[in-house]
N, C-alpha and C positions, 0 to 999 in steps of 0.2 A: 509181369507186366501188365496192364489190362489191353483186352482183346477193342480194338478199333472195327468200327462197318466197314462194310466193302463196299467199294463204288461202281453203281451202276451204271448203266447207258439206255437209258430213255429219250425216247421220241417223243416230244413235244412240240404241238398246238395250240393254236386259239380255240379250237374245239375240245379241247379236254379242259377247260373252265368247270363248265358244270361238272363231270368227273371228278375233278380235283373240292368242288363245294360240298358235293356231295360224302366226300369221304368226310372232310373235315368236321361235316353235322352227323355223324354215327361216329365219330370220335367224341364228339361232346354230350352226345345220346348215353356213353357206356361210361363215359369217366366223368365224376362230379367235379372235377377241375377243369375249368373252361381249357381248350387247344386253341390256336389262332389259325387263323382262315388266310392259306393263302392266295392269291389272284395276282395272274401274270400282267404285267404293264401293261401289253398288246394285245389285252383282252376286252371285252365290246360290252361284257354279262355286266349287270350290276351287282352292287357288291352282296352280300349277304346277310341278313341279320344277325343283330348279336345278343344272346338274352341279357336283358339288364343287369339280373343277380350279381355279373361278374363284369359291369363298368365299375373298376375300380384301379387303383394306382397299383401296379404291379411292378416289380423288380426283375428284369431278367438275372436272377442267379441260379447258381445250382447247377450247370451247363452239365447235362450228361450226354456225350453225341450219342446219336443211334446209327445215323447211318449218311453218307456222302456220297451224293449222285449226281450225274451230270446230264445236261438234257441239251437238244442243237434247237434253239427257236428260229432257226430260220435269218436271222438275222447275226445271231453271234452265240457263243456257246458260253451255257448258265450250269455252274457248278454249287452244287446245295448239300447244306449240313443241319442234318436235323437234331435241335438239341430237346429238351424235358419242356423247357419253353416253347416252342415254334422252331420254326426254319432259317435259316441267313444265308442265305445265296450272291453270289459274284455274276454281275452278268457283265463283259467288257471290265474296264477300269471302275464299275462302280457297286456296290458293297449295298444288301438291301435286307432288310430284317419286317416279319411283321406286329404290326402294333397290338402288346398286349389288351387292348381295352377295344377297341374296333375291329379288328383284324384287318385294316387298311396295311400296304405297304409302304413301307418309311424306308428313304437316305439315310445312309450312316454316314457321318463326317470321316474322313479317312484320319485326320489330323486331331480330334478331338474324339473318335469313337463315343459319339452320342448321335441321339436321331430325335427328331421331332415330327408329332405326325399332323400331315395335313389336313386331316377331317376329322381330328377330336382335339386335337392340343396338346395328347398326350408328349410326358420328354421322358426318356429312356438312357439310360446310363451304363455301358455295358461293364459286365464286371473281369477281373484279372483272368480268368476260367474263361468266358466267353472272347477274352484278347484271344488267349492261346489256340481254342478252335478256329475262330475267326485267322488268326495267322496260317495254321495246316490249309485249312480251304483255299487260301490266296498263294498259298505254295502251291498247292496242287496244281491251280489256274496259269500257275506261271509255268508249270512245267507245259502244261499245253499248248500255253503261244510258243514255248522252244519248239514243242514238234512241232506247230503249224509254220514256224518258220524255215524248217529244215528241209519239209517237204510239200510237194508244189499239189495243191485241192480243183483237182476236175471240179466244173461245177453239178453239184445234183448229186453227187458220188455220196453214196452208204460207206457209213465210217461204223467200224466196230471197236471200242476200247478194252483193251483186257483189263480182267477183275484183277485189283490188286486191294490188300491190305491198306488201310488207311494208316500213314502215320510211319508205313513199311519207309527203309532206305531206296531213293530213286535209281530206277534202273531204266534209262531212256530206252524206249524200243525200237528195234529197227527200221526203219522207214520201208515201207509196203507201198505201192503204187494203188491198191486194192482196199489198202485198210488204212483210209482219211477220214479225217473228221469232216462232217458232213457240215457244209454253210449253202443256206436261200442265198445268201446275198453275190453282188457283183464279184466276179470272177477277179483274182489276186494277178497281179503280175508277177511273172519268176525273177523276172527281173527288177530290184528292190531299188529305190531312188537311198542315198546316203544322206543325210543332214545330221546337223549338229542336235546334241541330244541337251534339250531346256530343264530346268526345274519341272516346269507341269509335264514329263515325259515320263515322269518319274514314274513304275508301277506301283499296285497298293501296296502289295508287296512291302518297298522298300519302304515307303510314304509309313505305312506300322512300326516297324524297324527304327526308322529315325525318329518317329512319335514316343516310341516306349527308349530307344535311349536319351531323349533328350528330356524324359519324364525323370528318368533312372540319375540322370546326373543333377537334376535342380533333388530330387529328393534325396541324395545323395553330402549335396551341397547345405540342405536344410537341416540334416542330421548334425553333418559337423559344425556348422555352428551353432545349434540346441547343447549339444555335447562340451563345446567350446566354455571353461570360465570364463565369468564373467570380469575379472581383472586383468586376463590375457588380452581379452576383447579390447579393453579402456586402453590398457598397456598400448595395444598395437594402433590403436588410433591417437592416442596423444603421441605416439612415435612418428607417425607420420604428419601430424601435424606440426613436430617440431621441424621433420626432416623441410616441410614444406616452406617456416619462417627462414630457418637458416637460408634456404635456397633466395628467398628474397630478400636477405640480409647483404650475404655475397653478392647479390646482382647488383644490389647498388652500389656495393664498395665497387665493385669492377668497373661501375657505371662512374659512379665521382673522380675514379682516376684516369679515367678515360681523357685525355686531350684532343679538345675538337677546334675547329676552325670554321666557324659560318663565313659564305662565301655569297656574295649580293648577287641577288635574283637581278639586278634590274638592267637590262639591255642597253646599250650607247651605241648610235650610228656613227662617233669620235673615238675613235683610236687613242687610250691614252696609257701612258706606262706605269706600270703597275707601282704601288707604293713598298715601302719597306714594312716586310712584316713584322714585329713586335712582340713578344708574347708577354702580359701581365702579370703582373708578381702577385701572389696571395694576400701580400698586404696592403696593396694599395687600394685593394677592394674594401677594404675594413675604414667602417667610421666610427670611431670612440668618441664618446661626448667627453666624459674623462681624462687630463693627460696622462702621457703615455711614457715611462721612463724613456729617457734615451739611451740607456746601454739595452733593452729590451730588442732582442731578436726576434722578430715576429714572419720573419724565413723560417726561423722552428717551430712545427707545431705544436709541439709543449707549449711555449713561450705564448704562441697566436692564442692557444685556447684559455691558457691563464688568466690572459688578458682580457678576454671576452667573457670570461667568468663574473672578473671583478668589475668588469664596465657594467655590467648586469645586477651583481649585487651593489654596486653603488648608486642606482638610479632609483634604489628602496626608501632613501633619505631623502630625496626631491621630490617624491609625488603623495599627494594628499588629497582622496576624492572629495572627500567631505570634512571641509574643517568647519569648526565650531563658530569662527567668527572672520569677518569679513578682513582680508589681507591691505595692507596699505597698497595707493598705488606703486608700481615697481621702479616707474619714473623719477618720483618723490624718494624714496629709497635708495637710488644710484646716487640723488643730487644730493641726499644727508650724509654719503658716502663721503663724495667728493670736498663738501664744502666745511665736516667737521671734521675735528681731527681731536686728540687725547680722548680724556677722559670723555665728555660729551659723545661721542658715536663709538663708545665700548662694545657695544651689542650687535650694532646692525648690521655687519657681516656674517650673523647666523642668518639669515633669511636664507630657507633652502632655494630659493629663486636663482639666488645671486652662487651658489655654491659653485659650479661650474668653473665661474671666470672666479673667484676665489682663489682658486685649485691652481690654478693657470698665472697669475698674479705672485700667490707666493711659492711656489713650489710644491703644490699637492701633488696626488698621481691618482690613478685609479686605484690602485693598489690600498694604499694607505685610506683613499676611500671607503673601496670593499675592505678594509679590517674592519671602519670606526664599524659600518653596518653590520657585521657580523657580530662583531662585541656587543654593543645593543641587541640583536637580534637574542643570544644567549643573555645579559641581564633582565631582558623583558620573561624570558623561559623560565626564571629562579623567582620569581617574586613570587609572597606568598598572597596567598588569597584576600587579605588584608590588605594589601598594599605594599607591606613593608619589604625588607630583605634581610636575612638572616648571616653575619657574618662565617659562624661555627658550621649552622642547620640549612646549610643554603640547599643540599642534599634534598635536603626533605621540604622543599615545599610544595609538593602535594597536599600534604596533610594539612589536614582544613583548619586547626589549631598550633600549627609553627611560628613559633615565637620570632620576632623580629627584632633590630635591634637599630637606636640611630647610627652608630657608623657603620652599617651595613647600605642601610633607607642613602644616607647622604650621598655616601661616596656614589652608588650608584645611578641617583638622579644626577649626577654631576657632568659625566659625560650624554646624560639624553637635552637636558640642557644644552651644554654646547654643539649640539649639534640644531639646535634653534628644534627641540620637540619640546613643545610647551602643552599645559592640559588642555588646549582649544585647538592647535595647529601642528600637524605632523603624524606621519604610521605610527606613530608610541603616543599619541594625547591621552590614551586611556590608560596604559600604564601610569602616566604622569603624572593625570588628576586624582587617582590612587595612593601614590608614594605622596605626593605632597598633603594630602587628605590627611592620610597615617600622623606624619611629621606635627603636621599642625594638631592634630586632637591629642597627640603625646610630648607638646610641648606644654612648662610648665606656665599656665596662664598670667600667672603674676608677675613672677621674674624673669621669663622667655625661656628657663634655662630647656638645653635641647638635650640634656646630655642624658637623661632618662634615669633608667638602672646603671646606668657608667659612671661608675662613682672610681673608675681604678683609673690607670697613667692615659687612658683614650678620653676618656671624659671630654677634657680639650679640645681635644683632635675634634673629636665627633661634632661638638655646641660648633669649632669655626665654619666646619664643612656645613653643616644644615646652614650658618646663616648667610653661607653664601648661596647656598640653594635657594632658600627663601629671597632674598636681595635679586638675587636672579629674575626666580619667576615671577615676581613682580615687575621687575625692567623691563622683558620680553614681553609677557601680553599688557601691564596697566591695569591689571584684576584687581581691583581695591581690597579684595578680599586677602592678597596677602602683605598689604601695608604693616597692619597694626603687627602681625607676627614678625614680620622684618624687624620692624621700629624695635619689637623689645629683645629680639636676639643681638641687633646691635649696641643695645643699652647695656646685657648683661657681657657682653665685650668689656663694655666700656667699664664696668665695676668690679669686673675680674684681674683687669690688667694690675701690677703690680709698683704698686705707690711709694716711693720713698724720697725724702729728702737730699738723700745722695744722688747727684746724678748719675753719676760713676754704676749706678745700681739700679735704675730705675726701667719701670717703660715695656715691659715685656710680660709675658703668659706662661704659664706652667699647667702640671697637671691640675692643679687644682687654684680656686680664682683667689687672687692675690699674693700667691706665692710667687721665688725668683722665676726670672722666666729663662726659657730657652730660646736659640734660635730655631727649633723647628715648631713648638707649640705657635711662637711669636709669627713666623709668617702664614699661616693659615689664618690668624687672625687677622692681620692686615691685608691678606686676600680679600676678606670679607669686607672690612670699613674701607677699601680704596673703591671696591664696586657699591658701596650706599652711599659714597661720594659724589656718584652720577647728578648734575645740577640737575634735571628733571622730574627724578625719584621725590626728591622732598624730605629722606628724610637726615633724623640730626646726626651729627657728628661730631666731637667736640674737637676740636684745633688741636686743644691740651695732650689729648691722648695719642693724636698721630707727634708731637713733635716728642713727646714722652718717648714713645715706640723708636722714633729715631735715634734717641740718648741710648738707648739700648742696642743698638745694631752699631753704636758706635763701640761701648764697650766690650762689644763683643769680636769688633774688627781689628785687624794686625795692628801695630804701631808701625812709626816707618823707618825703614831699611834700606841700603843700599841700593837691593835688587825693588824692593818690593814699598810704592808710596803705602800711607796710614790706609785704612778701608780698604783694602785689595785685596785681603782673602781673611774669613769668617770660621768662627767656633761655633761648637754646640753649646756650653756651658765654659765658664770662666776654669780656666787651669785647663781644659781640654784639648785634643792636637787640632790646626786647621785642616779643613775636609772639602773636598770639590761641592758636596752635598749641600751643606753650610753656605758655604761662598755662591752658589748660583742662586738658594734662596733669597739668604741678603741681600745680592744683588739685584736679583729682581723687585725685591722692597725696594732698594734705594731710588730706582727710576721711576717708579711711581710717586715716591717722596720727590723726586724733582731735580734726580742727577740728570745732566745733558750726556748726549753721547761723543761729543768731543772731551769726555772730563778722561782726565790723564788716566785713572783709577780704572774706569769701564775697560779702555784701551788697553792695559798691562791686564786686566784681570783674563779678557779674552783671549789674549794671546796665551795667557799661561793653561789657562783648561782647555784649548783647543790643542794643548801641546803636550801638556801630561795625564789631561785627563775625559780623553774624545769617548762619543757614548759605545762601542766596539771594547770598551776595555773592562774586563774584567776582577773582579776582587775575590781572591778566595776562591773562585771557580763563577762566581755568580755576578748576572750584571747586576748595575747598584740605578736602581727604578726610579727609586724617591728624588735621585740626581738627575735623569736623563727629562723625569718630569717639569723641574723646575729649571733646569740649564736650554731645555730646548722651549722656553717663554724667555727665557732671559736673552738666547740669540735669536729667537724671531725678533724683539723686538731693536735690537743690536741692527740688525740687517746685514749688509752690504757682502762680502766674499765671504767673511766670518758664516755669516748665517747659511749660504751656499754651502759649505764645506760643510756645517754640522748637520744642518737636514739629511743630506745622503748618504753620510756614514749612519747618521739616527736611524732612516728607512732601512736602511741594509741589517739592521741589526734589529728593531721591534718585531717590521711585518713579519719576517719569517719565523717567529717565535710564537705567534698564534696557533691554537689548535684547529685544524680543520676539518676533524673528520671525529664521528662519536659522537656521546652526550655531553661533551667538551666544547662541539666546535665552537670558535668564536671565541671563546677565552683563554688565558693566557695562564701557563701554568706557576703556581706561585713559589714555587721550588726551583727557580728560574733565577731568582731575582734574591736578591739582599733585602734582609728583614720580610722576606715576600709572607714565610711559616706565621710572619705573627697579624700579618693582614690578613690571609688567604686567598682564596680566586679569586672574589670579587673585587678585591682592594688592587691586588695586580692588572685584574680587567681593566678596572673603572681608571686605575691611573694613565694603562697603555693606551685606551680608546682617546682620554682625553688629551695626552701627547700628539696622538697622532690627528686631533681635530685642530690644532696649532693653529691651520692657514687660514679660518676664519672662527676660531671662537674669542680672538681679542684682537683687537685690532692694533698695528705695530707702531708705537708711541712716539716713534722719530720719522713715519715720511707719511708722507698724503697719499692716499690709493684712489687714483683714475682710474676707476672700471675700465674706461675705454682705451685707455693708451695701449700702447703694444711693446711693455713691459714686464713678461714675462720671465718668471725664477724659473730656469731649468733645474734639471736635477737629472747629475751624475750618474 
């Protein structure tokens, strides 16, 4: 262990300043390195001159403790420690050192261990070794203070401090009345006043220690942070963020579940009896635009959430912020709806502005309309870039050259037009415009044939559906660009009818033009012809074609029996069994051909279908969507209690079958329906959506709609 200097007792007064300066001067002359000159703060002598060659930034380092001495300045005790760069001394509660540039005394800041020279502006920072030397100096100063507090010092009494090794273990000297530290200050009272110790009363040693502890803690924190892996820091920060978000979330849930009562703060001079407290039910605060099913339990949170979401989705089809054409006056539309009947007002109710009223009148709900909106959303998503759709390759719609076909394109456009979406008006006007353009470009410009490459048994289905699309596009928009394509498509239907002299075998359509017909293909051609018969369109439909079609239906109907009058049930082709699907399709054609509601055949057929073939009935584990599509239109035209019963069962069967999640959300799985695998997902989705549009797609033939009358159809 290194030997440390001893402590000397030195008496100092103001007259010693000259000797100190002389001593410092002699040391500078003997050593090439400048030594600082120390001057007492009580001295009135001028500061000594410093050689210019030594005026440079000097770092106070390389502490080599030489000597520790004690002096009595008259006012207080001064303890001095001499280092290689000069003296450092403590007097009272202050720590001083000499400026290494100009030798002026500088006060050292206890907390920072830095000092600024008041004369030349030099700033110094004590090193770690110097800090340890200062700490030893302050420790010795603390012992002297304790000694003074334990002994009673008479004024002007000489004192001799025993010499000891600096840094040796502290041994408190025995108090002697004759060996007391001399002080020239005022006599201290032997009775000391007790007072509370404040932060400013901390001794310099305590300040130094606290500062070192604080610096050591900060250094450890910095080192810990520097050594911590980046992934761990990121994990901790994200964990804290997640915890904060969870706290906010659960706090919101707790607040939402708290029931509260708001009391009036108004004060009245009149005493009044308090009213009855009633708690509002959650469902009473809901405001739905579209009708809500009557059996929906809005007190159930899940049901309420489903209805709210459906109501929001249903609004999509009623909003168009940028129509490409001016819509007709709404009052004129309503007037046309109530004054016209039958074919002349067939498509008026498709106006999106009447949607809510028509749903209420005809038995639609927010669930049915939301299903329509979601179905159209999916169909728009799988449209090819050229405007077409593909029955088989709809999954690859994102491919630039994905090939479409007329069957899928016509089927997909039907529900868009059914919802009042045209190439000029509606949320999907761009989708419809591209689809219609593709159809016209792929129509045979001479014959009007829309089959394209579909020459198999689906060709005439595709043409009939495509003809309906072109006629409806013309009827809804009045755009003359569709007149000629629509007329040519109708002409191709007229030319493809099976014509023969035998009445029992003529008037139908089938897979190829001119072949003996079947009820299924004939039904699609008849729907196109009936649409073209709108008087305001001015399209040419030969009356002979309609009469021949009626002859064909006669040949497909049953003969009179004890239970069923003739024409009550229908078959697909000659020799096949009667079926609900063909019966519904043929009866729909019959009422367009002029059968009245009071016809006994319609009444018996309606009762038979409701009893034996409700929409919820499965055939070999599958629903018959083709039957549901045609039967729903038939029952809607027929109306009455029969329609209410059918409508309720149809909604409960069809709406839950729609996909709600994933890439197929909004579509209907084809394998849930008979003949679905042959038609595919676009076929099943299009027919299902058209079925759910029945409330406004076609006006009922057997009643007049009064949009302002309170005769809404309820759905159980």
